[in-house]
N, C-alpha and C positions, 0 to 999 in steps of 0.2 A: 901540309898538302888536307888539303881537304877531302873526303873518304864518303860514300851516299852508300843506306844499303834501305830493300824494302818494305817496308813493314804495307801490312793488312789488317786491322784490325776492324771487328764483327763483334756486332751485336742492338741495340735498343738504336733511332735514330736522334730521341736527344740525350741521349750518355756519347755520343757518337760525337753528337755536335758542341757538347762538353769537351771532353777530350779535344777538340780540333782546337774547343777557345784554351784550352792551359800550349796549348802547342804554338799559339798566334801569340800568348804571352813569352813562352818560352821563346820565340822567335824576337820578338823586340824587346825586353832587354840585352841578347847577342849586341843585338841591330847599333840600339845606346850606349853597352859596355857598363848595363847596368846590374849591379849583387843586389839580390831578394829573399827572401823566405819566402817561401807560395807557402797558404793554406790551402792543402787537399781534404776531404774529406770523404772517402769508399767506401757507396755504402752498396757491399758484393755476395747482402744479400736479398738482395732488391731482385729492379730492372739492371745498376752497375756490374754485369756478369759480362764486364767486354775480354776479346779471344785478342790476343795477339802473333798473327804469322810471318815468317822473315817470305822473303819473297825474292826464287833465286829462279839460272835454268838448269833441268838436264836432259836433256841425250836432247833439245830440240825443246823441248817441252815445258808450259810453269808448274812449279813446282815450290808447295807451304809447307814450309815446317815451323813450330808447335815453339811458339817460346815453354822453352823446359823451365816449370817455375817451383816443378819439384823442390826442396830440399829449403824455403824463404821463412820465415820461424816471420809469421801474422799479429804473432802477440809479442816478438823482442822491440825493442827502441833502436832501442841500433840496427838492427835492421830496416827497421821503417825512419831513417835519417840515411838521404839523397839528398845526393851534394849534382849537379851538375856542373862543369864548369875546372879551372885552373884546383 
């Protein structure tokens, strides 16, 4: 059963467009039933400082929850070896 989760992405327009393109590639792979490795470089010391927030409701108001990225070791190959799917 599919579930949904609403996300807000905040950043500079070029990086948001790049992120949307990444989402399109992931979606296309799923629709084609294809398994591929995607090479992704992130320049976090420049304009690539995207922020992500979960979107929900609380007492009838929109609530944004910051993604907790504490504890992610950006120097660990294991932490950066990610997989989406089965």
